[in-house]
C-alpha positions, 0 to 999 in steps of 0.5 A: 500499500502506497502511503500518502505524506503531505509536506509544508515547505520552507528554507530550512524547516520541513513539516511532515504529516504522514496520512493515518487509515482514516481518511484525512486524519493523520498518523504522524507529524514530524518536523525536519531540518532540510538535510533531515528531510533529504534522508527521509525522502531518500529513505522511504518506499514509493510514496506519494507526497502532496505539496503546496504549489509555493516557492521550491515546490517543483525543485522539491518534485523533481527530486521526488519524482527522480526518487521514485515517489509520486508527487501532487501539487495542489494550488496554495489558495485551493488547499488553504480553505481546508485549514482550520484553527490558526495558521500553523505548520500542522495545520497546514499540511492537515490541510493537505490532505484534506484537500487532496481527497477533493477530485475537483482540485487540479494538482499543478503539474511539475515543471521541468528544469527547461520549463523553470528556466523559461519561466524564471526569464519571464520573472526578470523581464516582468521586473525589469519592465515594471522598473522601467515602466516606474522610472518612465512615469516618475519622470514624466510626472516630475516634468510636469511640475514644471510645466513640460509635458512628454508625448504619448509613448515611452521612446519620447521620454528619453529624448525629453529630457536629453533636449531640455534646456538648462533654464528650463528645470534646475541644475541638481534636479538635471542631474537627478534626471539624468541618473534616471535615464542612464538607469532606463537605459541599463533596463532596457539592455537587461530586456533586450538581453533576456529576449535574446536568451528566449530567442535562443530557447525557442530554436530548441522548442518545437512547441514555441515554434508552433505556437508563433504561428499563431497570430496574435502570439510573438516571442515573449507569449509563446515562451511564457506559455511553454514555460508556465502553462506545460502540457497543453493535454492536460486541458480537456478543450480550448475552452477549459484552457481559456477558463484556466486563463481567466478569458471566460465570463464569470457565472452567478446563476440560480434556477432558470436565471443565467447570469454571465458577467464580466471575465472572471480573471482567474489563473495566471495574470501575466499570461491573461495579460500577454494574450490581451496585448496580442489580441490588441495588436490583431485587432489594430492590425486588421483595421489597416489592412486590406485583405483579412482572414477569417479570424480578423473578420470574425474579430471586426464584427464583433468590435461593431457589435460589441465595442473594442474592449469586449471585442479585444478580450473575445479574440484573446479568448479565441486566440487561447483556443487556437493555441490549445489546437496548435499544441495538443495537435502538434500542428502549425496554425494554418491561416484561412481567408 
């Protein structure tokens, strides 16, 4: 009989709860240091380990799989609702055992090292983009206090600082703005370096190459989907995948009344943002092109009927479904006029 073991991970202390005979019960609680936990895992017969999909969970998942164990990662926001009483490590492991029994809680797949590499590069890049945006907005706000308005677009900010006349702002502020511009330049170089690494990884990843054939999916979105989603076959359909990304209407129904509202916004915010940006780009280009594909014609009809924003989200939903088909059937997207 395979034993079920719940583990609450941390940097140095690992709380372990071995499941009892009674469903959801705990036969034994143990507390290990990192080295003790490694020894405990190596001495165990093949077991089922239940982990929360938190920091270092994918690393430990790979380590446990390599030693012949079964691993199940549970989403933290779904497992924590089973915790009763105060927040303690023991209560967390008990909640994992309880959540594991719920078949509606789908496990998070363990990322391979290649997927982890892609995901890590994206986290670094998004951090650099946020810092760059913050510096650009700070410069805009500071110069507005001196009556200097900068045109819309990030590319105008740096050039506006370089073209400032000495009498327009105080000299001490000019020195500070020059430092901010240098920081922006450094962040842009880091972003470009990461994108070059992503381009090199795409050439080694067939899935990412296929996703690049889908309209609205470029280098960043293709590699993000490859690294953060992994196996697309775990979704039963394209609609399930779109629902996973929070691109379907949120439902609040009862009896014979069915109410569909705004999109649910569940799932990974980063992936949803990239798909919506890609859909917005496809819609913008559709207004400028003479020959339109079937997808672009459909998007323009939705826009004429429901408005720009709703059409953008609907198109993002459609792109997500197309990406699921491309990934699961292992074929490139074919444009239909």
